[in-house]
Backbone as JSON, one array per atom type, in Angstrom:
{
  "sequence": "MLNALEIVTTVVVGVMVGVEFAVAFVVNAILNALPEDSMVRGRAHGGRMLGAVMPVWYIGSLVLVAVWAVAAWQDPAAGLVVTAGALLVVSVVMSLLLLVPINNRGKTWTTENRPADWKEQMNRWDRFHYVRVAVIIAAFALLVAALG",
  "N": [[-103.42, 49.84, -114.58], [-106.41, 49.49, -115.06], [-106.2, 46.7, -114.99], [-105.83, 45.86, -112.54], [-108.39, 46.98, -111.21], [-110.12, 45.58, -112.76], [-109.36, 42.97, -111.35], [-109.87, 43.42, -108.81], [-112.38, 44.29, -108.55], [-113.65, 41.84, -109.52], [-112.9, 40.21, -107.62], [-113.93, 41.07, -105.17], [-116.94, 40.75, -105.91], [-117.1, 38.43, -106.24], [-116.52, 37.06, -104.05], [-118.53, 38.27, -102.38], [-120.43, 36.73, -103.62], [-119.67, 34.25, -102.83], [-120.41, 34.33, -100.25], [-123.25, 34.96, -100.08], [-123.96, 32.76, -101.36], [-123.24, 30.56, -99.64], [-124.86, 31.35, -97.37], [-127.21, 30.65, -98.32], [-127.21, 27.82, -98.77], [-125.85, 26.57, -97.04], [-125.56, 28.0, -94.13], [-128.09, 28.58, -93.69], [-129.11, 25.77, -93.93], [-128.14, 24.57, -92.05], [-129.24, 26.13, -89.61], [-131.75, 25.66, -90.01], [-131.99, 23.17, -89.22], [-131.85, 23.0, -86.58], [-133.57, 23.57, -83.09], [-136.63, 25.31, -83.1], [-136.41, 27.6, -81.48], [-133.94, 28.18, -81.34], [-133.43, 28.48, -84.07], [-134.88, 30.55, -84.69], [-133.82, 32.62, -83.25], [-131.01, 32.54, -84.33], [-131.46, 33.09, -86.77], [-132.44, 35.65, -86.47], [-130.32, 36.86, -85.71], [-128.35, 36.75, -87.76], [-129.57, 37.92, -89.6], [-129.44, 40.58, -88.69], [-126.93, 41.09, -88.45], [-125.75, 40.19, -91.37], [-127.51, 42.04, -92.54], [-126.34, 44.48, -92.16], [-123.82, 44.39, -92.92], [-124.2, 43.65, -95.84], [-125.55, 45.64, -97.45], [-123.86, 47.41, -98.1], [-121.7, 46.09, -99.27], [-123.02, 45.02, -101.53], [-123.78, 47.66, -102.79], [-121.17, 48.79, -103.23], [-119.94, 46.76, -104.62], [-121.49, 47.18, -107.28], [-120.62, 49.65, -107.91], [-118.15, 49.54, -108.26], [-118.38, 47.67, -110.71], [-119.4, 49.4, -112.14], [-117.52, 51.56, -112.6], [-115.38, 50.12, -113.71], [-117.19, 49.36, -116.11], [-117.33, 51.91, -117.4], [-114.51, 52.72, -117.66], [-113.44, 50.77, -119.24], [-114.85, 51.21, -121.54], [-114.18, 50.95, -124.28], [-113.39, 48.6, -124.97], [-113.88, 45.27, -126.21], [-114.86, 43.59, -124.5], [-116.41, 45.03, -122.71], [-119.37, 44.91, -122.8], [-120.11, 42.71, -121.51], [-119.35, 43.23, -119.08], [-121.01, 45.61, -118.6], [-123.49, 44.21, -118.82], [-123.22, 42.44, -116.73], [-123.12, 44.53, -114.49], [-125.87, 45.44, -114.75], [-127.05, 42.89, -114.06], [-126.41, 43.09, -111.33], [-127.65, 45.36, -110.39], [-130.32, 44.25, -110.75], [-130.14, 42.68, -108.82], [-129.92, 44.44, -106.63], [-132.52, 45.75, -106.6], [-134.31, 43.86, -106.19], [-133.56, 42.83, -103.86], [-133.85, 45.33, -102.1], [-137.08, 45.35, -102.75], [-138.01, 43.06, -102.16], [-136.42, 41.21, -100.39], [-135.15, 42.69, -97.87], [-137.59, 43.75, -96.8], [-138.69, 41.5, -95.53], [-136.49, 40.38, -93.95], [-136.23, 42.69, -92.46], [-138.3, 42.53, -90.71], [-137.63, 39.55, -89.81], [-135.2, 40.02, -88.22], [-136.02, 41.07, -85.56], [-137.26, 39.45, -84.3], [-137.9, 36.89, -81.91], [-138.49, 34.14, -79.9], [-140.79, 34.69, -78.52], [-142.27, 36.91, -79.53], [-142.23, 36.25, -82.23], [-144.37, 35.85, -85.49], [-147.11, 34.34, -86.2], [-147.12, 33.39, -88.67], [-144.34, 33.11, -89.3], [-142.43, 31.15, -90.41], [-143.63, 30.7, -92.77], [-142.7, 33.25, -93.99], [-140.05, 33.17, -93.57], [-139.34, 31.0, -95.35], [-140.49, 32.39, -97.76], [-138.33, 34.46, -97.9], [-135.99, 32.82, -98.27], [-136.95, 31.51, -100.96], [-136.86, 33.89, -102.5], [-134.21, 34.65, -102.18], [-132.8, 32.46, -103.22], [-133.11, 32.98, -105.95], [-131.77, 35.53, -106.01], [-129.21, 34.83, -105.58], [-128.72, 33.39, -107.79], [-128.8, 35.4, -110.01], [-126.77, 37.22, -108.94], [-124.66, 35.26, -109.31], [-124.47, 34.76, -111.89], [-123.9, 37.45, -112.8], [-121.37, 37.34, -111.98], [-120.02, 35.26, -113.22], [-119.93, 36.59, -115.71], [-118.38, 38.72, -115.34], [-115.82, 37.54, -114.84], [-115.76, 36.19, -117.24], [-115.35, 38.55, -118.86], [-112.77, 39.03, -118.04], [-111.07, 37.39, -119.73]],
  "CA": [[-104.55, 50.21, -113.39], [-107.53, 48.95, -115.39], [-106.11, 45.33, -115.0], [-106.33, 46.21, -111.05], [-109.27, 47.37, -111.04], [-110.89, 44.4, -112.78], [-109.18, 41.71, -110.44], [-110.2, 43.86, -107.28], [-113.86, 43.95, -108.6], [-114.04, 40.3, -109.66], [-112.68, 39.32, -106.38], [-114.94, 41.62, -104.25], [-118.21, 40.38, -106.18], [-116.72, 36.84, -106.12], [-116.43, 36.93, -102.48], [-119.85, 38.44, -102.18], [-121.23, 35.63, -104.12], [-119.7, 33.04, -101.94], [-120.98, 34.59, -98.88], [-124.47, 34.41, -100.27], [-124.17, 31.02, -101.73], [-123.16, 29.78, -98.49], [-125.99, 31.49, -96.47], [-128.43, 29.93, -99.2], [-127.11, 26.39, -98.99], [-125.26, 25.87, -95.63], [-125.78, 28.31, -92.98], [-129.85, 28.32, -93.47], [-129.75, 24.43, -94.0], [-127.59, 24.53, -90.43], [-130.36, 26.89, -88.87], [-133.11, 25.08, -90.08], [-132.09, 21.83, -88.55], [-132.0, 23.28, -84.97], [-134.76, 23.41, -82.76], [-137.29, 26.34, -83.57], [-136.19, 28.72, -80.89], [-132.34, 28.14, -81.77], [-133.5, 28.75, -85.53], [-135.08, 31.92, -84.86], [-132.49, 33.27, -82.66], [-130.16, 32.46, -85.42], [-131.79, 33.71, -88.47], [-132.58, 37.05, -86.14], [-128.97, 37.51, -85.58], [-127.84, 36.65, -89.06], [-130.38, 39.17, -90.25], [-129.32, 41.81, -88.13], [-125.21, 41.08, -88.7], [-125.54, 40.51, -92.64], [-128.36, 42.98, -93.02], [-125.64, 45.73, -91.69], [-122.78, 44.64, -94.15], [-124.35, 43.24, -97.48], [-125.91, 46.61, -98.42], [-122.5, 48.29, -98.21], [-121.08, 45.09, -100.28], [-123.84, 45.17, -103.07], [-123.49, 48.92, -103.83], [-119.62, 48.71, -103.43], [-119.65, 45.85, -105.92], [-122.19, 48.02, -108.34], [-120.07, 51.0, -108.26], [-116.45, 49.07, -108.9], [-118.52, 47.22, -111.97], [-119.73, 50.62, -112.99], [-116.29, 52.04, -112.66], [-114.65, 49.26, -114.59], [-117.55, 49.68, -117.48], [-116.77, 53.35, -117.92], [-112.83, 52.61, -117.69], [-113.29, 49.96, -120.51], [-115.67, 51.41, -122.65], [-113.58, 50.74, -125.85], [-112.92, 47.14, -125.04], [-114.76, 44.39, -126.37], [-115.63, 42.94, -123.14], [-117.64, 46.29, -122.02], [-120.6, 44.49, -123.0], [-120.13, 41.69, -120.5], [-119.22, 44.01, -118.07], [-122.19, 46.73, -118.41], [-124.59, 43.27, -118.54], [-123.19, 42.13, -115.01], [-123.81, 45.58, -113.7], [-127.29, 45.29, -114.83], [-127.54, 42.04, -113.16], [-126.35, 43.42, -110.04], [-128.83, 46.39, -110.34], [-131.51, 43.62, -110.59], [-130.19, 41.93, -107.18], [-130.2, 45.2, -105.56], [-133.74, 46.25, -106.64], [-134.8, 42.58, -105.56], [-133.08, 43.11, -102.28], [-135.07, 46.45, -101.54], [-138.48, 45.43, -102.67], [-138.58, 41.55, -101.88], [-135.99, 40.53, -99.15], [-135.11, 43.68, -97.03], [-138.68, 44.04, -95.9], [-138.75, 40.44, -94.69], [-135.32, 40.49, -93.23], [-136.28, 43.81, -91.3], [-139.02, 41.73, -89.64], [-137.11, 38.64, -88.97], [-134.19, 40.6, -87.17], [-136.49, 41.41, -84.61], [-137.99, 38.18, -83.88], [-137.63, 36.24, -80.69], [-139.24, 32.78, -79.76], [-141.79, 35.03, -77.63], [-142.83, 37.43, -80.47], [-142.26, 36.02, -83.94], [-145.44, 35.75, -86.07], [-147.68, 32.99, -86.42], [-146.61, 32.82, -90.29], [-142.86, 33.49, -89.34], [-142.0, 30.06, -91.29], [-143.79, 31.25, -94.25], [-141.9, 34.32, -94.16], [-138.73, 32.58, -93.86], [-139.54, 30.38, -96.68], [-140.32, 33.1, -99.06], [-137.13, 34.84, -98.09], [-135.11, 31.58, -98.87], [-136.91, 31.58, -102.21], [-136.46, 34.96, -103.28], [-132.6, 34.59, -102.19], [-132.05, 31.75, -104.31], [-133.06, 33.53, -107.0], [-130.75, 36.43, -106.12], [-127.88, 34.44, -105.72], [-128.63, 33.11, -109.3], [-128.65, 36.65, -110.71], [-125.34, 37.58, -108.73], [-123.6, 34.07, -109.92], [-124.52, 35.14, -113.6], [-122.95, 38.58, -112.99], [-120.01, 36.82, -111.37], [-119.63, 34.71, -114.37], [-119.5, 37.42, -116.73], [-117.15, 39.47, -115.05], [-114.62, 36.26, -115.22], [-115.56, 35.93, -118.81], [-114.76, 39.87, -119.39], [-111.26, 38.9, -117.83], [-110.48, 36.58, -120.54]],
  "C": [[-105.8, 49.46, -113.89], [-107.5, 47.37, -115.2], [-106.3, 45.34, -113.4], [-107.48, 46.27, -110.72], [-110.38, 46.42, -111.58], [-110.59, 42.92, -112.1], [-110.07, 42.18, -109.18], [-111.93, 43.54, -107.31], [-114.35, 42.55, -108.83], [-113.73, 39.94, -108.36], [-113.92, 39.56, -105.31], [-116.5, 40.87, -104.67], [-118.25, 38.81, -106.13], [-116.88, 36.16, -104.68], [-117.74, 37.21, -101.99], [-121.28, 37.23, -102.46], [-121.16, 34.28, -103.21], [-120.44, 33.22, -100.82], [-122.85, 34.4, -99.05], [-125.04, 33.04, -100.84], [-124.24, 30.28, -100.61], [-124.48, 30.11, -97.54], [-127.38, 30.72, -97.2], [-128.26, 28.6, -98.8], [-126.42, 25.83, -97.78], [-125.72, 26.56, -94.24], [-127.36, 28.25, -92.98], [-129.91, 26.73, -93.29], [-129.4, 24.09, -92.45], [-128.87, 24.92, -89.48], [-131.51, 26.02, -88.97], [-133.15, 23.67, -89.46], [-131.83, 21.96, -86.97], [-133.34, 23.41, -84.59], [-135.41, 25.05, -82.92], [-136.71, 27.34, -82.92], [-134.75, 29.11, -81.13], [-132.6, 28.93, -83.3], [-133.81, 30.07, -85.54], [-134.33, 32.89, -84.23], [-131.46, 33.56, -83.65], [-130.08, 33.19, -86.38], [-132.01, 35.21, -88.01], [-131.36, 37.76, -86.39], [-128.15, 37.53, -86.91], [-128.67, 38.02, -90.04], [-129.8, 40.37, -89.94], [-127.5, 41.97, -88.59], [-125.04, 41.24, -90.44], [-126.48, 41.61, -93.26], [-127.4, 44.4, -93.02], [-124.69, 45.67, -92.66], [-123.11, 44.41, -95.48], [-124.78, 44.66, -98.19], [-124.6, 47.36, -98.8], [-121.64, 47.36, -99.65], [-121.68, 45.25, -101.69], [-123.54, 46.65, -104.12], [-122.0, 49.27, -104.29], [-119.57, 47.82, -104.8], [-120.36, 46.52, -107.18], [-121.52, 49.01, -108.93], [-118.76, 50.43, -108.93], [-117.03, 48.41, -110.33], [-118.69, 48.4, -112.7], [-118.43, 51.42, -113.53], [-115.67, 51.28, -114.0], [-115.28, 49.44, -116.34], [-117.17, 50.87, -117.97], [-115.21, 53.13, -118.65], [-112.71, 51.91, -119.14], [-114.14, 50.0, -121.62], [-115.32, 50.78, -124.11], [-113.55, 49.01, -125.85], [-113.97, 46.46, -125.41], [-115.32, 43.81, -125.43], [-116.35, 44.02, -122.68], [-118.73, 45.67, -122.03], [-121.12, 43.63, -121.96], [-120.19, 42.39, -119.1], [-120.48, 44.91, -117.52], [-123.39, 45.52, -118.09], [-124.55, 42.72, -117.14], [-123.56, 43.19, -114.34], [-125.26, 45.87, -113.77], [-128.24, 44.55, -114.08], [-127.52, 42.38, -111.64], [-127.15, 44.77, -109.63], [-129.97, 45.73, -109.9], [-131.5, 42.99, -109.23], [-130.33, 43.18, -106.23], [-131.53, 45.65, -105.49], [-134.41, 45.18, -105.92], [-134.67, 42.72, -104.13], [-134.09, 44.02, -101.69], [-136.38, 46.08, -101.36], [-138.8, 43.73, -102.06], [-137.9, 41.04, -100.38], [-135.71, 41.22, -97.95], [-136.37, 43.59, -96.31], [-138.94, 42.67, -94.91], [-137.91, 40.19, -93.71], [-135.58, 41.63, -91.9], [-137.11, 43.39, -90.05], [-138.4, 40.64, -89.16], [-136.1, 39.02, -87.95], [-134.76, 40.78, -85.93], [-137.15, 40.46, -83.83], [-137.22, 37.42, -82.88], [-138.59, 35.07, -80.71], [-140.62, 33.43, -79.06], [-142.57, 36.2, -78.82], [-143.02, 37.49, -81.84], [-143.96, 35.81, -84.16], [-145.91, 34.68, -86.35], [-147.32, 32.44, -87.84], [-144.94, 32.95, -90.34], [-142.21, 32.27, -90.49], [-142.17, 30.23, -92.69], [-143.31, 32.12, -94.83], [-140.75, 33.97, -94.71], [-138.52, 31.94, -95.18], [-139.75, 31.27, -97.69], [-139.0, 33.87, -99.12], [-136.3, 33.95, -98.81], [-135.74, 31.68, -100.19], [-136.58, 32.82, -103.0], [-134.69, 35.25, -103.24], [-132.08, 33.62, -102.93], [-132.14, 32.3, -105.61], [-132.2, 34.84, -107.44], [-129.46, 36.03, -106.07], [-127.65, 33.87, -107.08], [-128.53, 34.01, -110.15], [-127.23, 37.09, -110.35], [-124.15, 36.46, -109.15], [-123.74, 34.56, -111.56], [-123.54, 36.52, -113.7], [-121.72, 38.41, -112.75], [-119.07, 36.36, -112.75], [-119.2, 35.49, -115.58], [-118.64, 38.3, -116.62], [-115.61, 38.53, -115.45], [-114.71, 36.22, -116.71], [-115.26, 37.27, -119.37], [-113.48, 39.76, -119.3], [-110.66, 38.47, -118.96], [-110.11, 37.34, -121.8]]
}
C-alpha cells in the first residue's frame, strides 16, 4: 500500500511540476509573443483557468506528501519526504502571498481596463513563478530520491 502511495504522490507532484514548468517556459513565452490585446486576454484566461485548478493540486500534493511522510516515518528516506513537504509548504505560502494577489488582479484584465503598470505586474508574477517552479522541482527531485 505504501508503494502505491509513493508512486501516486510522485506522479501527482511530477505532473504539477510539468504544468508549472510549461507555464513558465512555454505558455508565457507564446503569450508574450502575441499582440498586447491577445496577450492580456490569454494571460487573463490562463489566470482564471489555472487559478481554479492549481490550489487544489498544490494542497492535494501537500496532503499526499504528508500522508507519505507519516506512513514511512521509520524509513530512512522519510527525511527526504519531509523536506519535500516543507518545500511544498514554501510553494503554497509563496503562492498565497506573492502570486495569487497578482493573478487575482490579472485574471480580470481586458485591453480596456488593464492598469498602466500591467506589464510590470506580469513580469513580477513571472519572476516569482520562476522561483516557485525551482522550489517544486526540488521537492519533486527529493520525492524521486526517496523512492530509490
